[in-house]
C-alpha positions in Angstrom: 3.5 -29.5 -5.3 0.8 -30.8 -7.6 -1.5 -28.1 -6.4 1.0 -25.4 -7.4 1.5 -27.1 -10.8 -2.2 -27.2 -11.4 -2.6 -23.6 -10.5 0.2 -22.5 -12.7 -1.3 -24.4 -15.6 -4.6 -22.5 -15.0 -2.7 -19.3 -14.8 -0.9 -20.1 -18.1 -4.2 -20.8 -19.8 -5.8 -17.6 -18.6 -2.7 -15.4 -19.2 -3.1 -15.6 -23.0 -6.5 -13.8 -22.6 -5.2 -11.0 -20.3 -2.3 -8.6 -20.3 1.2 -9.1 -18.9 1.8 -10.4 -15.4 4.3 -9.4 -12.8 6.0 -12.5 -11.5 8.0 -12.3 -8.3 10.4 -14.9 -7.0 11.4 -15.6 -3.4 14.8 -13.9 -4.0 13.0 -10.6 -4.9 13.5 -10.9 -8.7 10.7 -9.5 -10.8 9.7 -10.4 -14.3 7.2 -8.7 -16.6 5.6 -11.1 -19.0 3.2 -14.0 -19.4 3.3 -17.5 -18.0 3.5 -19.7 -21.1 3.6 -23.3 -19.7 5.1 -25.5 -16.9 7.7 -28.0 -17.8 8.7 -30.4 -15.1 9.8 -28.4 -12.1 10.0 -25.1 -14.0 7.6 -22.4 -15.1 8.3 -20.9 -18.5 7.7 -17.1 -18.8 7.8 -15.1 -22.0 9.0 -11.6 -21.0 7.9 -8.4 -22.6 11.2 -8.2 -24.4 10.5 -11.6 -26.0 12.9 -13.7 -23.9 11.8 -17.1 -22.6 12.8 -17.7 -18.9 12.5 -20.8 -16.9 11.9 -20.3 -13.1 11.8 -23.2 -10.6 8.4 -23.6 -9.1 9.9 -23.7 -5.6 11.3 -20.2 -6.0 8.0 -18.7 -7.2 6.5 -16.2 -4.7 3.7 -14.1 -6.3 1.9 -13.6 -9.6 0.3 -10.2 -10.0 -2.2 -9.7 -12.8 -3.7 -6.2 -12.8 -5.1 -5.8 -9.3 -5.4 -9.5 -8.6 -2.6 -11.2 -6.7 -1.9 -15.0 -6.4 0.3 -15.4 -3.4 1.9 -18.9 -3.5 3.7 -18.5 -0.1 0.5 -17.8 1.8 -1.7 -19.8 -0.5 -4.3 -17.1 -1.0 -5.7 -14.9 -3.7 -6.7 -11.2 -3.2 -7.2 -7.9 -4.9 -5.2 -4.8 -4.2 -7.2 -1.6 -3.9 -5.9 1.9 -3.3 -7.9 3.8 -0.7 -7.7 6.9 1.3 -9.4 5.9 4.6 -8.1 8.9 6.5 -9.5 11.6 4.2 -11.8 13.0 6.9 -8.7 14.1 8.8 -8.4 17.0 6.4 -11.1 18.7 8.6 -8.8 18.3 11.6 -5.9 19.5 9.6 -7.7 22.7 8.5 -8.9 23.3 12.1 -5.4 22.9 13.5 -4.0 25.2 10.8 -6.5 27.9 11.5 -6.0 27.7 15.2 -2.2 27.9 14.8 -2.6 31.1 12.8 -4.7 32.5 15.6 -2.0 31.6 18.1 0.8 33.1 15.9 -1.3 36.4 15.7 -1.7 36.3 19.5 2.1 35.9 19.8 2.7 38.9 17.6 0.1 41.0 19.4 1.6 40.2 22.9 5.1 41.0 21.6 4.0 44.4 20.4 2.2 45.2 23.7 5.2 44.2 25.7 5.9 47.0 28.2 8.3 47.3 31.0 7.0 46.3 34.4 4.9 43.5 35.7 2.4 43.5 32.9 5.2 43.2 30.4 6.5 40.1 32.0 3.1 38.4 31.8 2.8 39.5 28.2 6.2 37.9 27.5 5.1 34.6 29.2 1.8 34.6 27.3 3.6 35.3 24.0 6.0 32.4 24.6 3.0 30.2 25.4 1.2 31.3 22.2 4.3 30.8 20.1 4.7 27.2 21.4 1.1 26.4 20.8 1.3 27.9 17.3 4.3 25.7 16.4 2.7 22.5 17.9 -0.6 23.1 16.1 1.2 23.9 12.8 3.1 20.6 13.0 -0.1 18.7 13.8 -1.8 20.4 10.9 0.9 19.4 8.4 1.0 15.8 9.9 -2.7 15.2 9.7 -2.9 16.6 6.2 -0.1 14.3 5.0 -1.8 11.4 6.7 -5.2 12.3 5.1 -4.1 12.5 1.5 -1.6 9.5 1.6 -3.1 6.6 -0.3 -3.0 3.1 1.3 -2.9 -0.2 -0.5 -5.5 -2.4 1.0 -5.8 -6.2 0.5 -9.3 -7.4 -0.3 -9.2 -11.2 0.2 -10.9 -13.4 -2.3 -10.2 -16.6 -0.6 -7.7 -19.4 0.0 -6.5 -21.2 -3.0 -7.5 -24.9 -2.8 -6.6 -27.3 -5.5 -7.7 -30.9 -5.7 -6.4 -33.6 -7.9 -8.6 -36.5 -9.1 -7.7 -39.3 -11.5 -10.0 -37.7 -14.2 -8.7 -34.1 -13.9 -8.0 -31.2 -11.6 -10.5 -29.0 -9.7 -10.1 -25.5 -8.4 -12.2 -24.3 -5.4 -12.2 -20.9 -3.8 -13.5 -20.3 -0.3 -15.6 -17.1 0.2 
C-alpha cells in the first residue's frame, strides 16, 4: 500500500509538467485530468472541467499519460504503440483478388460456350467450379485486406514497478 502511495506521489509531481492523464478505476469509470495529491487513502484528481475528485487508492486501476501506461493491478509500466504488423498481407490480398477476377471471367466464358450435349455438361460443371473458386478467392481477398490495414495496439513493456521505502525517503527502481 505504501508502494502505491509513493508511486502516486511521484505521478502527482510529474503530472504538473505534462498534459492531462486518463485515470481508470476498477469499476470502469474514466476521468480526464491531473493527479494533484494523495490525501490519506484517497487520490485527488483535478478534472479538465475544473472539479476536484477524490478516488480511493484501492479502486485505482490505471493511469494513462500519453502513450505511457501505469498499470497498478499488474504492477507494470508500458508504452502503447499502434502498429500494422500484417501489412505485407496486402500482396496476398491483391493476388487473391486478381485470381478471383480470372475465375469469374472463366465462369462467364464457360456459361457462354454452354452447348447441349456432353461437352455442355462439362462446361456447366467447370463453370460452377470456377464460380465457387471466384467467390472463395474474393472473400479471402477482402478478409486479408481488412486484416492487413487494421491497426493493432501493441504493449511495449518498460518494466515492473518496484518501490522501496527507507526511513530517509522513497526510492523507485525499474527493471529492464
